[in-house]
N, CA, C and O atoms as CSV, one atom per row, in Angstrom:
chain,resi,resn,atom,element,x,y,z
A,1,MET,N,N,-19.150,1.863,-12.331
A,1,MET,CA,C,-19.470,0.513,-11.931
A,1,MET,C,C,-18.524,0.059,-10.818
A,1,MET,O,O,-18.950,-0.547,-9.834
A,2,LEU,N,N,-17.228,0.364,-10.989
A,2,LEU,CA,C,-16.258,-0.044,-9.966
A,2,LEU,C,C,-16.523,0.659,-8.647
A,2,LEU,O,O,-16.335,0.076,-7.579
A,3,GLU,N,N,-16.958,1.911,-8.717
A,3,GLU,CA,C,-17.262,2.639,-7.483
A,3,GLU,C,C,-18.431,1.993,-6.748
A,3,GLU,O,O,-18.409,1.898,-5.521
A,4,LEU,N,N,-19.442,1.552,-7.475
A,4,LEU,CA,C,-20.577,0.867,-6.852
A,4,LEU,C,C,-20.123,-0.437,-6.203
A,4,LEU,O,O,-20.533,-0.755,-5.087
A,5,LEU,N,N,-19.281,-1.186,-6.901
A,5,LEU,CA,C,-18.818,-2.473,-6.381
A,5,LEU,C,C,-17.839,-2.302,-5.224
A,5,LEU,O,O,-17.659,-3.215,-4.417
A,6,ARG,N,N,-17.208,-1.137,-5.145
A,6,ARG,CA,C,-16.283,-0.896,-4.038
A,6,ARG,C,C,-17.032,-0.926,-2.708
A,6,ARG,O,O,-16.495,-1.376,-1.696
A,7,ALA,N,N,-18.270,-0.448,-2.715
A,7,ALA,CA,C,-19.075,-0.425,-1.489
A,7,ALA,C,C,-19.460,-1.832,-1.051
A,7,ALA,O,O,-19.353,-2.167,0.128
A,8,ASN,N,N,-19.908,-2.657,-1.999
A,8,ASN,CA,C,-20.266,-4.045,-1.692
A,8,ASN,C,C,-20.581,-4.795,-2.980
A,8,ASN,O,O,-20.850,-4.170,-4.006
A,9,PRO,N,N,-20.553,-6.125,-2.942
A,9,PRO,CA,C,-20.905,-6.915,-4.130
A,9,PRO,C,C,-22.340,-6.619,-4.557
A,9,PRO,O,O,-23.201,-6.336,-3.724
A,10,MET,N,N,-22.581,-6.686,-5.846
A,10,MET,CA,C,-23.922,-6.428,-6.372
A,10,MET,C,C,-24.226,-7.416,-7.486
A,10,MET,O,O,-23.326,-7.908,-8.166
A,11,THR,N,N,-25.505,-7.695,-7.658
A,11,THR,CA,C,-25.916,-8.563,-8.757
A,11,THR,C,C,-25.918,-7.753,-10.054
A,11,THR,O,O,-25.898,-6.522,-10.040
A,12,ALA,N,N,-25.942,-8.470,-11.160
A,12,ALA,CA,C,-25.985,-7.810,-12.463
A,12,ALA,C,C,-27.221,-6.918,-12.558
A,12,ALA,O,O,-27.143,-5.800,-13.067
A,13,GLY,N,N,-28.343,-7.402,-12.079
A,13,GLY,CA,C,-29.579,-6.619,-12.114
A,13,GLY,C,C,-29.485,-5.346,-11.296
A,13,GLY,O,O,-29.959,-4.294,-11.725
A,14,GLU,N,N,-28.875,-5.431,-10.119
A,14,GLU,CA,C,-28.706,-4.245,-9.271
A,14,GLU,C,C,-27.813,-3.214,-9.960
A,14,GLU,O,O,-28.091,-2.015,-9.921
A,15,LEU,N,N,-26.753,-3.687,-10.582
A,15,LEU,CA,C,-25.854,-2.770,-11.287
A,15,LEU,C,C,-26.550,-2.131,-12.486
A,15,LEU,O,O,-26.369,-0.941,-12.745
A,16,CYS,N,N,-27.338,-2.907,-13.210
A,16,CYS,CA,C,-28.033,-2.396,-14.392
A,16,CYS,C,C,-28.990,-1.259,-14.047
A,16,CYS,O,O,-29.228,-0.377,-14.872
A,17,GLU,N,N,-29.536,-1.277,-12.839
A,17,GLU,CA,C,-30.464,-0.224,-12.417
A,17,GLU,C,C,-29.795,1.145,-12.354
A,17,GLU,O,O,-30.481,2.166,-12.386
A,18,HIS,N,N,-28.485,1.182,-12.267
A,18,HIS,CA,C,-27.755,2.442,-12.113
A,18,HIS,C,C,-27.312,3.059,-13.438
A,18,HIS,O,O,-26.778,4.168,-13.450
A,19,PHE,N,N,-27.524,2.358,-14.552
A,19,PHE,CA,C,-27.027,2.837,-15.843
A,19,PHE,C,C,-28.112,2.747,-16.907
A,19,PHE,O,O,-28.801,1.731,-17.004
A,20,PRO,N,N,-28.270,3.801,-17.708
A,20,PRO,CA,C,-29.310,3.808,-18.749
A,20,PRO,C,C,-28.837,3.161,-20.055
A,20,PRO,O,O,-28.891,3.775,-21.121
A,21,VAL,N,N,-28.378,1.924,-19.954
A,21,VAL,CA,C,-27.918,1.202,-21.145
A,21,VAL,C,C,-28.586,-0.167,-21.185
A,21,VAL,O,O,-29.142,-0.632,-20.190
A,22,SER,N,N,-28.522,-0.798,-22.340
A,22,SER,CA,C,-29.159,-2.105,-22.509
A,22,SER,C,C,-28.390,-3.198,-21.762
A,22,SER,O,O,-27.224,-3.026,-21.407
A,23,LYS,N,N,-29.063,-4.309,-21.535
A,23,LYS,CA,C,-28.415,-5.448,-20.868
A,23,LYS,C,C,-27.223,-5.982,-21.669
A,23,LYS,O,O,-26.194,-6.305,-21.075
A,24,PRO,N,N,-27.329,-6.084,-23.004
A,24,PRO,CA,C,-26.154,-6.542,-23.755
A,24,PRO,C,C,-24.950,-5.598,-23.597
A,24,PRO,O,O,-23.806,-6.050,-23.547
A,25,THR,N,N,-25.214,-4.301,-23.521
A,25,THR,CA,C,-24.129,-3.338,-23.321
A,25,THR,C,C,-23.495,-3.540,-21.954
A,25,THR,O,O,-22.270,-3.526,-21.828
A,26,MET,N,N,-24.320,-3.726,-20.934
A,26,MET,CA,C,-23.793,-3.972,-19.583
A,26,MET,C,C,-22.992,-5.266,-19.558
A,26,MET,O,O,-21.933,-5.334,-18.934
A,27,SER,N,N,-23.490,-6.282,-20.228
A,27,SER,CA,C,-22.789,-7.561,-20.279
A,27,SER,C,C,-21.409,-7.392,-20.907
A,27,SER,O,O,-20.435,-7.992,-20.450
A,28,ALA,N,N,-21.329,-6.578,-21.951
A,28,ALA,CA,C,-20.036,-6.320,-22.593
A,28,ALA,C,C,-19.089,-5.616,-21.623
A,28,ALA,O,O,-17.899,-5.926,-21.581
A,29,HIS,N,N,-19.613,-4.671,-20.847
A,29,HIS,CA,C,-18.788,-3.977,-19.851
A,29,HIS,C,C,-18.308,-4.946,-18.772
A,29,HIS,O,O,-17.151,-4.897,-18.355
A,30,PHE,N,N,-19.200,-5.824,-18.325
A,30,PHE,CA,C,-18.807,-6.829,-17.326
A,30,PHE,C,C,-17.658,-7.678,-17.867
A,30,PHE,O,O,-16.690,-7.952,-17.157
A,31,ASN,N,N,-17.773,-8.090,-19.122
A,31,ASN,CA,C,-16.730,-8.931,-19.724
A,31,ASN,C,C,-15.389,-8.208,-19.809
A,31,ASN,O,O,-14.344,-8.807,-19.553
A,32,VAL,N,N,-15.414,-6.929,-20.165
A,32,VAL,CA,C,-14.171,-6.151,-20.238
A,32,VAL,C,C,-13.524,-6.068,-18.859
A,32,VAL,O,O,-12.314,-6.252,-18.724
A,33,LEU,N,N,-14.331,-5.791,-17.838
A,33,LEU,CA,C,-13.796,-5.684,-16.475
A,33,LEU,C,C,-13.278,-7.030,-15.966
A,33,LEU,O,O,-12.281,-7.081,-15.246
A,34,LYS,N,N,-13.958,-8.124,-16.342
A,34,LYS,CA,C,-13.474,-9.453,-15.944
A,34,LYS,C,C,-12.167,-9.785,-16.647
A,34,LYS,O,O,-11.248,-10.314,-16.024
A,35,GLU,N,N,-12.074,-9.481,-17.937
A,35,GLU,CA,C,-10.848,-9.757,-18.689
A,35,GLU,C,C,-9.675,-8.941,-18.155
A,35,GLU,O,O,-8.529,-9.390,-18.196
A,36,ALA,N,N,-9.968,-7.736,-17.650
A,36,ALA,CA,C,-8.925,-6.892,-17.061
A,36,ALA,C,C,-8.606,-7.328,-15.634
A,36,ALA,O,O,-7.736,-6.751,-14.982
A,37,ASP,N,N,-9.310,-8.345,-15.154
A,37,ASP,CA,C,-9.121,-8.897,-13.809
A,37,ASP,C,C,-9.429,-7.874,-12.714
A,37,ASP,O,O,-8.828,-7.897,-11.640
A,38,LEU,N,N,-10.391,-6.964,-13.009
A,38,LEU,CA,C,-10.789,-5.958,-12.031
A,38,LEU,C,C,-12.002,-6.379,-11.218
A,38,LEU,O,O,-12.226,-5.871,-10.119
A,39,ILE,N,N,-12.794,-7.321,-11.764
A,39,ILE,CA,C,-13.951,-7.822,-11.029
A,39,ILE,C,C,-13.976,-9.342,-11.100
A,39,ILE,O,O,-13.345,-9.964,-11.955
A,40,ASP,N,N,-14.729,-9.913,-10.169
A,40,ASP,CA,C,-14.927,-11.355,-10.116
A,40,ASP,C,C,-16.425,-11.601,-10.149
A,40,ASP,O,O,-17.184,-10.837,-9.552
A,41,ALA,N,N,-16.861,-12.634,-10.822
A,41,ALA,CA,C,-18.280,-12.954,-10.918
A,41,ALA,C,C,-18.535,-14.344,-10.362
A,41,ALA,O,O,-17.789,-15.286,-10.632
A,42,SER,N,N,-19.606,-14.455,-9.576
A,42,SER,CA,C,-20.017,-15.771,-9.089
A,42,SER,C,C,-21.492,-15.954,-9.434
A,42,SER,O,O,-22.297,-15.033,-9.293
A,43,LYS,N,N,-21.828,-17.154,-9.887
A,43,LYS,CA,C,-23.188,-17.430,-10.338
A,43,LYS,C,C,-23.865,-18.410,-9.396
A,43,LYS,O,O,-23.311,-19.457,-9.063
A,44,GLN,N,N,-25.071,-18.055,-8.973
A,44,GLN,CA,C,-25.920,-18.955,-8.190
A,44,GLN,C,C,-27.265,-19.000,-8.889
A,44,GLN,O,O,-28.019,-18.026,-8.883
A,45,GLY,N,N,-27.552,-20.133,-9.485
A,45,GLY,CA,C,-28.777,-20.237,-10.269
A,45,GLY,C,C,-28.676,-19.333,-11.480
A,45,GLY,O,O,-27.756,-19.463,-12.287
A,46,THR,N,N,-29.628,-18.411,-11.606
A,46,THR,CA,C,-29.598,-17.470,-12.726
A,46,THR,C,C,-29.044,-16.104,-12.320
A,46,THR,O,O,-29.005,-15.182,-13.136
A,47,THR,N,N,-28.621,-15.973,-11.075
A,47,THR,CA,C,-28.127,-14.689,-10.566
A,47,THR,C,C,-26.605,-14.644,-10.582
A,47,THR,O,O,-25.941,-15.551,-10.081
A,48,ILE,N,N,-26.064,-13.583,-11.160
A,48,ILE,CA,C,-24.614,-13.371,-11.170
A,48,ILE,C,C,-24.308,-12.205,-10.239
A,48,ILE,O,O,-24.871,-11.119,-10.376
A,49,THR,N,N,-23.415,-12.445,-9.299
A,49,THR,CA,C,-22.990,-11.404,-8.365
A,49,THR,C,C,-21.558,-11.018,-8.688
A,49,THR,O,O,-20.689,-11.872,-8.859
A,50,TYR,N,N,-21.329,-9.706,-8.767
A,50,TYR,CA,C,-20.002,-9.183,-9.096
A,50,TYR,C,C,-19.352,-8.576,-7.862
A,50,TYR,O,O,-20.011,-7.947,-7.035
A,51,ARG,N,N,-18.042,-8.781,-7.758
A,51,ARG,CA,C,-17.235,-8.223,-6.669
A,51,ARG,C,C,-16.008,-7.568,-7.280
A,51,ARG,O,O,-15.467,-8.050,-8.275
A,52,ILE,N,N,-15.573,-6.469,-6.682
A,52,ILE,CA,C,-14.361,-5.809,-7.163
A,52,ILE,C,C,-13.148,-6.550,-6.618
A,52,ILE,O,O,-13.172,-7.046,-5.491
A,53,LYS,N,N,-12.100,-6.624,-7.409
A,53,LYS,CA,C,-10.837,-7.226,-6.976
A,53,LYS,C,C,-9.905,-6.079,-6.605
A,53,LYS,O,O,-9.148,-5.589,-7.443
A,54,LEU,N,N,-9.964,-5.661,-5.360
A,54,LEU,CA,C,-9.213,-4.490,-4.933
A,54,LEU,C,C,-7.716,-4.647,-5.090
A,54,LEU,O,O,-7.043,-3.687,-5.465
A,55,SER,N,N,-7.171,-5.814,-4.818
A,55,SER,CA,C,-5.719,-5.955,-4.881
A,55,SER,C,C,-5.196,-5.651,-6.281
A,55,SER,O,O,-4.149,-5.018,-6.420
A,56,VAL,N,N,-5.894,-6.083,-7.305
A,56,VAL,CA,C,-5.474,-5.818,-8.678
A,56,VAL,C,C,-5.584,-4.327,-8.969
A,56,VAL,O,O,-4.677,-3.732,-9.552
A,57,LEU,N,N,-6.700,-3.726,-8.561
A,57,LEU,CA,C,-6.913,-2.305,-8.795
A,57,LEU,C,C,-5.906,-1.472,-8.010
A,57,LEU,O,O,-5.365,-0.495,-8.529
A,58,GLU,N,N,-5.656,-1.854,-6.772
A,58,GLU,CA,C,-4.681,-1.131,-5.954
A,58,GLU,C,C,-3.286,-1.210,-6.570
A,58,GLU,O,O,-2.572,-0.208,-6.601
A,59,ASP,N,N,-2.893,-2.365,-7.052
A,59,ASP,CA,C,-1.583,-2.518,-7.695
A,59,ASP,C,C,-1.476,-1.630,-8.935
A,59,ASP,O,O,-0.445,-0.999,-9.169
A,60,ALA,N,N,-2.544,-1.588,-9.721
A,60,ALA,CA,C,-2.540,-0.762,-10.928
A,60,ALA,C,C,-2.436,0.715,-10.574
A,60,ALA,O,O,-1.675,1.455,-11.198
A,61,LEU,N,N,-3.197,1.143,-9.578
A,61,LEU,CA,C,-3.152,2.543,-9.172
A,61,LEU,C,C,-1.809,2.911,-8.571
A,61,LEU,O,O,-1.302,4.006,-8.815
A,62,LEU,N,N,-1.225,2.015,-7.791
A,62,LEU,CA,C,0.085,2.274,-7.202
A,62,LEU,C,C,1.136,2.424,-8.299
A,62,LEU,O,O,1.963,3.334,-8.241
A,63,GLY,N,N,1.112,1.556,-9.281
A,63,GLY,CA,C,2.048,1.659,-10.395
A,63,GLY,C,C,1.872,2.953,-11.168
A,63,GLY,O,O,2.850,3.584,-11.567
A,64,PHE,N,N,0.630,3.346,-11.378
A,64,PHE,CA,C,0.329,4.594,-12.071
A,64,PHE,C,C,0.832,5.785,-11.267
A,64,PHE,O,O,1.443,6.699,-11.821
A,65,ALA,N,N,0.575,5.774,-9.959
A,65,ALA,CA,C,1.022,6.869,-9.093
A,65,ALA,C,C,2.542,6.967,-9.085
A,65,ALA,O,O,3.094,8.066,-9.141
A,66,GLN,N,N,3.211,5.841,-9.017
A,66,GLN,CA,C,4.673,5.844,-9.006
A,66,GLN,C,C,5.228,6.352,-10.335
A,66,GLN,O,O,6.246,7.043,-10.360
A,67,ALA,N,N,4.570,6.014,-11.428
A,67,ALA,CA,C,5.008,6.499,-12.738
A,67,ALA,C,C,4.892,8.019,-12.833
A,67,ALA,O,O,5.655,8.665,-13.551
A,68,LEU,N,N,3.927,8.582,-12.100
A,68,LEU,CA,C,3.745,10.030,-12.083
A,68,LEU,C,C,4.607,10.709,-11.024
A,68,LEU,O,O,4.603,11.935,-10.909
A,69,GLY,N,N,5.343,9.919,-10.255
A,69,GLY,CA,C,6.203,10.484,-9.222
A,69,GLY,C,C,5.478,10.812,-7.939
A,69,GLY,O,O,5.937,11.646,-7.158
A,70,ILE,N,N,4.343,10.162,-7.713
A,70,ILE,CA,C,3.600,10.342,-6.465
A,70,ILE,C,C,3.380,8.981,-5.837
A,70,ILE,O,O,3.584,7.960,-6.494
A,71,GLY,N,N,2.980,8.946,-4.609
A,71,GLY,CA,C,2.709,7.671,-3.962
A,71,GLY,C,C,3.772,7.307,-2.959
A,71,GLY,O,O,4.738,8.049,-2.778
A,72,PRO,N,N,3.608,6.168,-2.300
A,72,PRO,CA,C,4.468,5.779,-1.189
A,72,PRO,C,C,5.945,5.657,-1.525
A,72,PRO,O,O,6.782,5.995,-0.688
A,73,ASP,N,N,6.297,5.189,-2.713
A,73,ASP,CA,C,7.703,4.992,-3.055
A,73,ASP,C,C,8.273,6.131,-3.886
A,73,ASP,O,O,9.418,6.058,-4.331
A,74,ALA,N,N,7.492,7.179,-4.099
A,74,ALA,CA,C,7.940,8.272,-4.956
A,74,ALA,C,C,9.158,8.979,-4.372
A,74,ALA,O,O,10.082,9.311,-5.115
A,75,ASP,N,N,9.185,9.219,-3.056
A,75,ASP,CA,C,10.319,9.906,-2.439
A,75,ASP,C,C,11.593,9.087,-2.576
A,75,ASP,O,O,12.661,9.641,-2.837
A,76,THR,N,N,11.491,7.783,-2.405
A,76,THR,CA,C,12.655,6.910,-2.556
A,76,THR,C,C,13.165,6.955,-3.989
A,76,THR,O,O,14.371,7.036,-4.221
A,77,ALA,N,N,12.251,6.902,-4.943
A,77,ALA,CA,C,12.639,6.939,-6.356
A,77,ALA,C,C,13.296,8.271,-6.696
A,77,ALA,O,O,14.279,8.299,-7.437
A,78,LYS,N,N,12.766,9.382,-6.165
A,78,LYS,CA,C,13.353,10.696,-6.419
A,78,LYS,C,C,14.747,10.775,-5.824
A,78,LYS,O,O,15.667,11.292,-6.458
A,79,ALA,N,N,14.908,10.266,-4.612
A,79,ALA,CA,C,16.216,10.291,-3.955
A,79,ALA,C,C,17.224,9.478,-4.753
A,79,ALA,O,O,18.376,9.887,-4.899
A,80,ASP,N,N,16.803,8.338,-5.267
A,80,ASP,CA,C,17.700,7.495,-6.062
A,80,ASP,C,C,18.140,8.214,-7.337
A,80,ASP,O,O,19.292,8.093,-7.756
A,81,ARG,N,N,17.223,8.961,-7.953
A,81,ARG,CA,C,17.559,9.681,-9.182
A,81,ARG,C,C,18.492,10.857,-8.904
A,81,ARG,O,O,19.302,11.215,-9.760
A,82,ASN,N,N,18.392,11.464,-7.717
A,82,ASN,CA,C,19.188,12.643,-7.391
A,82,ASN,C,C,20.525,12.322,-6.747
A,82,ASN,O,O,21.347,13.220,-6.565
A,83,THR,N,N,20.765,11.069,-6.397
A,83,THR,CA,C,22.025,10.663,-5.786
A,83,THR,C,C,23.015,10.321,-6.886
A,83,THR,O,O,22.746,9.453,-7.717
A,84,PRO,N,N,24.181,11.010,-6.896
A,84,PRO,CA,C,25.162,10.676,-7.936
A,84,PRO,C,C,25.677,9.259,-7.760
A,84,PRO,O,O,25.897,8.791,-6.643
A,85,GLU,N,N,25.864,8.587,-8.889
A,85,GLU,CA,C,26.387,7.224,-8.828
A,85,GLU,C,C,27.847,7.275,-8.427
A,85,GLU,O,O,28.602,8.145,-8.861
A,86,GLN,N,N,28.222,6.336,-7.599
A,86,GLN,CA,C,29.615,6.276,-7.174
A,86,GLN,C,C,30.352,5.306,-8.073
A,86,GLN,O,O,30.058,4.111,-8.113
A,87,GLY,N,N,31.310,5.847,-8.787
A,87,GLY,CA,C,32.075,5.009,-9.697
A,87,GLY,C,C,33.398,4.627,-9.070
A,87,GLY,O,O,33.605,4.787,-7.867
A,88,THR,N,N,34.268,4.132,-9.884
A,88,THR,CA,C,35.582,3.709,-9.389
A,88,THR,C,C,36.539,4.885,-9.321
A,88,THR,O,O,37.635,4.752,-8.777
A,89,GLY,N,N,36.147,6.050,-9.867
A,89,GLY,CA,C,36.954,7.255,-9.766
A,89,GLY,C,C,38.209,7.228,-10.598
A,89,GLY,O,O,39.303,7.315,-10.039
A,90,SER,N,N,38.108,7.111,-11.896
A,90,SER,CA,C,39.293,7.066,-12.753
A,90,SER,C,C,39.806,8.448,-13.006
A,90,SER,O,O,40.802,8.618,-13.709
């Protein structure tokens, strides 16, 4: 679902066409994604349009990548771990 929304916003009906599940099941999935703050929903009349919240997803993926030791700050984190701490030298 997130991959579909990454391309562009879609209505609930458009998204439902891509999955062989009931509307109540899709609604439950929409609610989980909204509660996780991964998607945003806007309603016009009876139509609900969903959009992905990339900044939230990007932050989550960046944190996950850094935890695995990959990503933009991974080299800095590795260097910090490999640099001996300088003490007062007793």
